Phi, psi and omega in degrees: 000142184243139179220144171233123176256132177246131179217164169219134175220129182277301193266345181116344185294305178303323175304307178311311185292310190286329178292319176298320181298311178309309176303308187298313185298318182295319176306327186263018175092355184272157177261116189245123167250141176239132181215137170288153189304327174285359182251003185231157178249113177296352182266348181212070178293143168297145173294133188205158179284325181206151177240143170245141181236125179231127178211153177273176170260139181221136176058029177071029179200175179291134180315139197291331181286322179291321171303316180291329181288310179304310179304326178276352179304137179226145176072036182244014184302128179077358178288145173276147181208153168233150186232141181239135173234132172255143183198157178253014179236172179294331180262129175269167177244040178292327183290328179288321169307305188298321181297318176293321173285327176298336176299333184262008181063034181269169186239117181285136176237342178199157175208154178205145178228151178231119178278131187281151173264200180300331189268019192303339179275005186218029179059023177242019187272359182288140183275154177312139179087007184292325180300317187288326180291324177281338170298313178298320171299314182296326182282329173294318172306311187284343181291000000 
C-alpha cells in the first residue's frame, strides 16, 4: 500500500502529526512519502493508494498554501484521501478542505481535526490524547 502525505505547518504541530502518521502507516506495512506543499507538484502527484492532506486554519480559513495546492490538483479523479486540520479555535475547517477536494472528484475516506492548546506557537500545542485520535484516523485510512 502506498500513501502520499502533503502538509503545511507554521509552528510544527502539523509536522508533528504527519510524522507520527507516517510512522504509524509504515509500521503497518505502507510505503509513505511526506511532502510539504512547496516540495510537491499538484499537477504531477506521485501514484498512491491514498493521499493525506494536512493543514492548519489561519485567518479563519484553510491555510493559503494548502488551499492553493488543493485547487491546483490535476488527475486525481477517484483517488482516495484523508484530511487533517489543526486549529486554535472551536471550529475546524475540514468541510472547506473536503469541498476543495470534492471538486477534483476525489473520494474521502477519513478526516480528523486537532484543536490546539496554549502552546500552539511552539509545536507543543497538541492536546492530550492526540496520538490515540491519530491512530484511529490511520486505521480508517487502512480500512
